[in-house]
BALOVO-835990 format. One record per residue (C-alpha): residue in one letter; x, y, z. Coordinates in steps of 0.25 Angstrom, whole numbers, plus 5000, padded with zeros to 4 digits. Layout:
N
AXYZ
...
REM end
This chain:
66
M492950234898
P493850344892
E493950344877
E495250304872
K495950374860
A496750304850
C498050364847
M498350374832
P499450444824
E499050574818
E499350524804
S498450404805
L497350484810
K497550574798
E497550454788
I496150414795
E495650554793
N496050554779
D495450414776
I494050454782
R494050584775
D494350504762
L493150414765
I492250524767
N492650584754
W492450454746
V491050444752
E490750584747
V491250554733
W490550424733
N489250494737
E489450594726
E489750484715
E488650414707
K488750274702
T488350244688
G486850254688
G486750374697
T486850304710
K487750354721
K488950274727
I488550324741
E487250394744
N487250514752
E486750454765
E487750344765
A488850434761
E488550524773
K488450404783
I489850364778
K490450494780
E489750514794
K490350384798
L491750414793
R491650554800
A491250484813
I492450394812
A493350514810
T492750574822
K493050454830
L494450464826
G494550614830
I494550664816
A493650784816
T493950844802
L493150754794
REM end
């Protein structure tokens, strides 16, 4: 069965790209921030997993720049 490709306006794809990039940046910031008492908001391993998943979604959408 051939793979179907969805058609999407370029503007919508750019918005999705920006949203995914924003999420990756937020995860990075949260990973660097510490809560009161010295615990991190997101630990390194979890932050990397989240960023990997977001990049995988971007790849599926054909956004290779993230």
